[in-house]
RODO-2510 file (C-alpha; in nm, 4 decimals, decimal comma):
residues 257
     n   res          X          Y          Z
     1     m    20,9608     9,5842     7,2975
     2     i    20,7285     9,3287     7,1354
     3     r    20,5531     9,2721     7,4688
     4     a    20,4855     9,6445     7,5028
     5     w    20,3315     9,6574     7,1552
     6     i    20,1147     9,3533     7,2332
     7     m    19,9938     9,5210     7,5515
     8     l    19,9145     9,8464     7,3711
     9     a    19,7336     9,6617     7,0915
    10     f    19,5204     9,4776     7,3475
    11     w    19,4349     9,8042     7,5228
    12     a    19,3477     9,9720     7,1924
    13     a    19,1101     9,6885     7,1003
    14     s    18,9592     9,6961     7,4484
    15     l    18,9062    10,0707     7,4266
    16     l    18,7228    10,0246     7,0988
    17     l    18,4981     9,7637     7,2612
    18     a    18,4247     9,9998     7,5484
    19     a    18,3417    10,2761     7,3025
    20     v    18,0991    10,0591     7,1059
    21     v    17,9233     9,8890     7,3970
    22     c    17,9931    10,0465     7,7348
    23     i    17,9927    10,4193     7,6593
    24     p    17,6463    10,4159     7,4944
    25     h    17,5184    10,2003     7,7822
    26     t    17,6516    10,4544     8,0313
    27     l    17,5007    10,7491     7,8441
    28     i    17,1587    10,5778     7,8212
    29     t    17,1392    10,4422     8,1760
    30     g    17,3496    10,6992     8,3603
    31     d    17,5239    10,4055     8,5315
    32     v    17,9027    10,4007     8,4900
    33     s    17,9594    10,0694     8,6715
    34     l    17,9697     9,8501     8,3568
    35     l    18,2157    10,0836     8,1845
    36     y    18,4300    10,0926     8,4977
    37     r    18,4371     9,7137     8,5425
    38     v    18,5264     9,6537     8,1778
    39     a    18,7987     9,9194     8,1880
    40     m    18,9551     9,7763     8,5038
    41     w    18,9443     9,4215     8,3680
    42     c    19,1083     9,5288     8,0429
    43     a    19,3766     9,7291     8,2249
    44     a    19,4822     9,4318     8,4375
    45     a    19,4424     9,1766     8,1565
    46     g    19,6730     9,3780     7,9306
    47     v    19,9717     9,3546     8,1661
    48     k    19,8993     8,9931     8,2612
    49     l    19,8884     8,9016     7,8930
    50     v    20,2557     8,9948     7,8530
    51     g    20,3780     8,8069     8,1587
    52     v    20,3387     9,0552     8,4459
    53     r    20,2071     8,8726     8,7535
    54     i    20,0204     9,0902     9,0020
    55     e    20,0103     9,0196     9,3744
    56     a    19,7986     9,2214     9,6195
    57     v    19,8894     9,2508     9,9881
    58     g    19,6676     9,4079    10,2547
    59     r    19,3490     9,4561    10,0500
    60     e    19,1487     9,3339    10,3485
    61     k    19,2351     9,6642    10,5190
    62     v    19,0240     9,8530    10,2650
    63     p    18,6429     9,8124    10,3031
    64     a    18,4730     9,8564     9,9656
    65     a    18,1853    10,0499    10,1224
    66     r    18,4067    10,3345    10,2491
    67     r    18,5609    10,6272    10,0630
    68     f    18,9379    10,6631    10,0645
    69     i    19,2098    10,8609     9,8936
    70     f    19,4642    10,6088     9,7657
    71     m    19,8177    10,7430     9,7249
    72     a    20,0815    10,5309     9,5534
    73     n    20,4422    10,5635     9,4390
    74     h    20,4938    10,6010     9,0651
    75     t    20,7814    10,4559     8,8629
    76     s    20,6252    10,3014     8,5522
    77     n    20,3606    10,3437     8,2841
    78     i    20,2035    10,0176     8,3987
    79     d    20,1437    10,1411     8,7569
    80     p    19,7781    10,2373     8,6991
    81     s    19,7028     9,9056     8,5292
    82     v    19,8352     9,6961     8,8171
    83     f    19,7122     9,9229     9,0982
    84     l    19,3661    10,0562     9,0121
    85     p    19,1940     9,7211     8,9350
    86     l    19,2881     9,5978     9,2835
    87     i    19,1008     9,8753     9,4641
    88     p    18,7752     9,7479     9,6194
    89     g    18,4836     9,9510     9,4881
    90     r    18,5078    10,2311     9,2346
    91     t    18,7790    10,4944     9,2258
    92     a    18,8313    10,8058     9,0187
    93     v    19,1839    10,9166     8,9302
    94     m    19,3776    11,2388     8,8928
    95     v    19,5743    11,1994     8,5687
    96     k    19,7892    11,4204     8,3486
    97     k    19,5824    11,6309     8,1107
    98     e    19,7655    11,5007     7,8009
    99     l    19,5691    11,1736     7,8232
   100     f    19,2505    11,3701     7,7643
   101     g    19,3753    11,4534     7,4145
   102     y    19,2507    11,1160     7,2834
   103     p    18,8762    11,1532     7,2054
   104     i    18,7482    10,8042     7,2964
   105     l    18,9736    10,7694     7,5984
   106     s    18,8828    11,1200     7,7108
   107     k    18,5103    11,0428     7,6929
   108     a    18,5521    10,7243     7,8949
   109     m    18,7621    10,8980     8,1600
   110     r    18,5200    11,1872     8,1966
   111     l    18,2298    10,9440     8,2383
   112     g    18,4358    10,7779     8,5114
   113     s    18,4918    11,1138     8,6873
   114     f    18,8659    11,1124     8,6155
   115     i    19,0256    11,4530     8,6784
   116     p    19,2776    11,6091     8,4344
   117     v    19,5784    11,7742     8,5974
   118     d    19,7996    12,0361     8,4324
   119     r    20,1297    11,9988     8,6137
   120     a    20,2709    12,3183     8,4599
   121     n    19,9810    12,5423     8,5611
   122     r    19,9359    12,6129     8,9325
   123     d    19,5899    12,7693     8,8934
   124     a    19,4713    12,4730     8,6872
   125     g    19,6125    12,2428     8,9544
   126     i    19,4058    12,4165     9,2222
   127     a    19,0956    12,3821     9,0039
   128     s    19,1680    12,0094     8,9655
   129     v    19,1859    11,9663     9,3429
   130     r    18,8500    12,1406     9,3793
   131     e    18,6996    11,9134     9,1152
   132     a    18,8424    11,6094     9,2928
   133     k    18,6778    11,7259     9,6145
   134     k    18,3396    11,7276     9,4410
   135     v    18,3976    11,3723     9,3170
   136     i    18,4866    11,2498     9,6660
   137     e    18,1851    11,4251     9,8162
   138     s    17,9678    11,2409     9,5631
   139     g    18,0740    10,9142     9,7271
   140     v    18,3589    10,7990     9,4998
   141     s    18,7114    10,7219     9,6187
   142     m    19,0079    10,8987     9,4576
   143     s    19,3469    10,7609     9,3526
   144     i    19,6512    10,9859     9,3206
   145     f    20,0223    10,9558     9,2503
   146     p    20,1403    11,2299     9,4915
   147     e    20,4832    11,2591     9,3266
   148     g    20,3086    11,4007     9,0196
   149     k    20,5353    11,2146     8,7775
   150     r    20,7301    10,8917     8,7450
   151     s    21,0593    10,8343     8,9195
   152     f    21,3602    10,7317     8,7082
   153     d    21,5425    10,5371     8,9804
   154     g    21,2599    10,3792     9,1816
   155     k    21,3043    10,6116     9,4789
   156     l    21,0295    10,8455     9,5942
   157     l    21,0291    11,1943     9,4461
   158     p    20,9108    11,4965     9,6469
   159     f    20,5342    11,4979     9,7012
   160     k    20,3018    11,7633     9,5634
   161     r    20,1057    11,9494     9,8308
   162     g    19,7694    11,9489     9,6516
   163     p    19,6698    11,5885     9,7344
   164     f    19,7188    11,6526    10,1058
   165     y    19,5206    11,9739    10,0915
   166     l    19,2456    11,7655     9,9319
   167     a    19,2620    11,5021    10,2060
   168     m    19,2450    11,7571    10,4858
   169     e    18,9593    11,9455    10,3188
   170     c    18,7535    11,6294    10,2719
   171     g    18,8552    11,4567    10,5951
   172     v    18,8773    11,1278    10,4028
   173     p    19,1347    10,8672    10,5189
   174     i    19,4423    10,8160    10,3022
   175     v    19,5474    10,4620    10,2139
   176     p    19,9207    10,4620    10,1290
   177     v    20,0052    10,2079     9,8570
   178     t    20,3476    10,0728     9,7628
   179     i    20,4021     9,9313     9,4145
   180     v    20,7129     9,7129     9,3849
   181     g    20,8325     9,5468     9,0646
   182     a    20,6777     9,7806     8,8063
   183     h    21,0028     9,9782     8,7889
   184     e    21,1902     9,6625     8,6880
   185     a    20,9166     9,5537     8,4461
   186     m    20,8930     9,8839     8,2582
   187     p    21,1038    10,1696     8,3961
   188     k    21,0542    10,5302     8,2936
   189     g    21,2363    10,6217     7,9747
   190     t    21,2071    10,2830     7,8040
   191     f    20,9495    10,1056     7,5908
   192     r    21,0823     9,7627     7,6824
   193     l    20,8576     9,5484     7,9019
   194     r    20,9928     9,2532     8,0983
   195     p    20,7784     8,9786     8,2535
   196     g    20,7926     8,9481     8,6303
   197     r    20,6032     8,9953     8,9539
   198     v    20,4574     9,3272     9,0692
   199     t    20,3459     9,3488     9,4307
   200     v    20,0910     9,6100     9,5385
   201     t    20,0794     9,6636     9,9159
   202     f    19,7913     9,8464    10,0819
   203     h    19,9025     9,9971    10,4136
   204     e    19,6960    10,1012    10,7146
   205     a    19,4769    10,4031    10,6483
   206     i    19,5952    10,7398    10,7800
   207     d    19,3324    10,9812    10,9132
   208     p    19,4098    11,3420    10,8105
   209     k    19,2035    11,4649    11,1069
   210     e    19,4886    11,3541    11,3331
   211     f    19,7279    11,6067    11,1739
   212     t    19,7434    11,9818    11,2157
   213     d    19,9228    12,0604    10,8892
   214     r    19,9742    11,9182    10,5424
   215     d    20,3499    11,8696    10,5769
   216     a    20,3105    11,6381    10,8760
   217     l    20,0416    11,4416    10,6927
   218     a    20,2553    11,4143    10,3795
   219     s    20,5510    11,2944    10,5881
   220     a    20,3414    11,0200    10,7484
   221     v    20,2129    10,9018    10,4101
   222     r    20,5623    10,9106    10,2629
   223     q    20,7044    10,7013    10,5459
   224     s    20,4274    10,4463    10,5034
   225     i    20,4785    10,4117    10,1270
   226     e    20,8554    10,3984    10,1645
   227     s    20,8329    10,1251    10,4291
   228     g    20,7144     9,8872    10,1583
   229     l    20,9995     9,9611     9,9162
   230     p    21,3125     9,7428     9,8905
   231     l    21,6037     9,8906    10,0867
   232     e    21,7848    10,0032     9,7711
   233     y    21,4916    10,2291     9,6835
   234     r    21,4601    10,3936    10,0235
   235     e    21,6209    10,7218    10,1231
   236     a    21,9497    10,6870    10,3082
   237     t    21,8060    10,8653    10,6121
   238     s    21,5203    10,6170    10,6306
   239     e    21,7596    10,3232    10,6083
   240     a    21,9760    10,4709    10,8831
   241     a    21,6734    10,5254    11,1055
   242     a    21,5544    10,1698    11,0469
   243     t    21,8994    10,0302    11,1253
   244     s    21,9254    10,2411    11,4402
   245     a    21,5824    10,1279    11,5550
   246     a    21,6706     9,7653    11,4921
   247     r    21,9909     9,7986    11,6961
   248     t    21,8019     9,9678    11,9783
   249     n    21,5372     9,6973    11,9843
   250     s    21,8027     9,4273    11,9899
   251     t    21,9496     9,5713    12,3127
   252     v    21,6188     9,6006    12,5000
   253     p    21,5916     9,3362    12,7784
   254     t    21,3149     9,0882    12,7033
   255     a    21,2846     8,9370    13,0514
   256     g    20,9328     8,9460    13,1840
   257     l    20,7747     9,0073    12,8384
***
């Protein structure tokens, strides 16, 4: 619990620094890049300070000059702090509206084009998707946790449909991302933070233009994210399919290959 308090204290001090220096700079110059860089550095530094080691896999698959919609699994409060700073270039985020209740944090997030999402209000959710579309069309990538909330057991929850509507409307490739280790470091429902390694894997981008409906697109993204999870966190059907495929491959003659 002490580690969690240290992390929060560091973030609070960092937020104050951003408020004093970076927010006025952004308002005067109209350039959010300094605020964004400081925020991302502070986010990652906070978790590293308490012993969480972050490893990125597959970042070379994501050109910084292109726009993407990043979709990651969500099991821990530290997910954004280990995931977002690794994204090449700038990304906006769809986050729960409750975080906009803190004045300084709210100002910083709005300057960074973060989008509040009301999970209990369908109409507000649709409005958030429309706002996210405007952000993407302005040239900024978007990051989303398609489950909409954190998982208790590390397994994927059902996906919301809104993010895939957004992807198909914008025609922007989706980069599935698998976060492994955050659930063990700080699982949902606890304030205890354990040191350890968190691995963030960036998978091959998926083009929504290749799909005729949102459900098929969501299924492809889900399979990609789940492929990076440890076996104990995958659905039983996925494990069975993987085992069956492995057995099939083992019986295929290799002569002449």
